[in-house]
GULUMDREN-314738 format. One record per residue (C-alpha): x, y, z; residue in three letters. Coordinates in steps of 0.1 Angstrom, whole numbers, plus 5000, padded with zeros to 4 digits. Layout:
<rs>
XYZALA ...
</rs>
This chain:
<rs>
500050005000MET 501350344991ALA 502250595018SER 499750865028PRO 501851135013SER 502050944979ARG 498250904979ARG 497751284984LEU 500051354955GLN 498251124930THR 494651224939LYS 494751564922PRO 496151404890VAL 493351144889ILE 490751404896THR 492051624867CYS 492151314844PHE 488451244853LYS 487551604845SER 489251584811VAL 487451264803LEU 484151424814LEU 484851734793ILE 485651504763TYR 482351314768THR 480351644769PHE 482151784739ILE 481651464719PHE 477951454728TRP 477551824720TYR 478951764686ALA 476551464681MET 473651674693PHE 474451954668LEU 474851694640THR 471451554648LEU 469851894648ILE 471551974615PHE 470251654599LEU 466751724611VAL 466852074596GLU 468251934564LEU 465551664561VAL 462851924569ALA 464152154542ALA 464151874516ILE 460751754525VAL 459352114524GLY 460852164490PHE 459651834476VAL 456151864489PHE 455652234484ARG 452752184461HIS 450951954486GLU 451552214513ILE 449852484491LYS 446852254484ASN 446552164520SER 446552524530PHE 443852604504LYS 441652314515ASN 442052404552ASN 441252764544TYR 438152664525GLU 437052444554LYS 437652724579ALA 435352954557LEU 432552694557LYS 432852654595GLN 433353024602TYR 431953124636ASN 430152794641VAL 432052734673THR 434053064675GLY 437252874675ASP 440752964665TYR 440052904628ARG 437553184627SER 440053414644ASP 442753304619ALA 440453384590VAL 439653724604ASP 443353804611LYS 444353704575ILE 441553904559GLN 442254214581ASN 445954204576THR 446054134539LEU 442854324529HIS 441354024511CYS 438153834513CYS 437553464507GLY 439853204493VAL 439953294456THR 437653594459ASP 434753734479TYR 432253504462ARG 433553214483ASP 431653354512TRP 428253314494LYS 428552934499ASN 428752954537THR 426152944564ASN 427553264579TYR 426853454548TYR 423253324546LEU 422653444582GLU 424653764585LYS 426453844552GLY 430153914548PHE 432153924580PRO 433654254592LYS 437154144583SER 436154154546CYS 435154514547CYS 437154784528LYS 436355034555LEU 437054984592GLU 433655094605ASP 431354884584CYS 429054614597SER 428554274582PRO 426454304551GLN 425654154517ARG 426854444496ASP 429854324475ALA 430954674466ASP 431954734503LYS 434154434507VAL 437654344494ASN 437554174460ASN 440853984460GLU 441153634475GLY 443453554504CYS 445053244490PHE 446853424462ILE 448053694486LYS 449353454512VAL 451153244486MET 452653564471THR 453953674505ILE 455353324512ILE 457153304479GLU 458553654481SER 460053584516GLU 461553254506MET 464853404498GLY 465153564532VAL 464153234549VAL 466653044528ALA 469453294535GLY 468853284573ILE 468652904572SER 471852884553PHE 473553114578GLY 472352904608VAL 473452584590ALA 476952724584CYS 477352824621PHE 476152474631GLN 478652314608LEU 481452524622ILE 480352434657GLY 480252064649ILE 483752084633PHE 485352274662LEU 483752044688ALA 484951734669TYR 488451884666CYS 488551964703LEU 487351614713SER 489951454690ARG 492651674705ALA 491651574740ILE 491651204731THR 495051234714ASN 496451384746ASN 497551704729GLN 496451884761TYR 498551834792GLU 496751694822ILE 497251944850VAL 
</rs>
């Protein structure tokens, strides 16, 4: 058995060695976590690009369904329709005539969110509502902002790749004992 003074000398060395191994493990798993996130983002981008037409059709179908069920239960869909129509100054899916096939129109007329003026009440007069449909406006905005979204995504991906590379280099340097154990 080693003398007590010898044990006291080796304990800090072993503790530092454990710390280095723990840091290596965390750095390695950090690099793996960043790699996983990068791959998920890459797959999401590819799927979004491949299925972009299906996404458009799904949005159109859901918007048509939201119009037909407008204010039936007063849920979030009705609020979303109002928000889109108010913000984009549009009415209906393709145009204002889409509202004529809904129960809401038969009972009350066009919703307030379709009005050209702020202080109009729901009515049936087509001259006082916005004529352009919301689907075309939403798709135009999405397509015009795609360059910005792609640029930001590319920038984030570059930083992730740099982080993955540096974490991998640091973990390799630690395992190759390029750093001294203090």
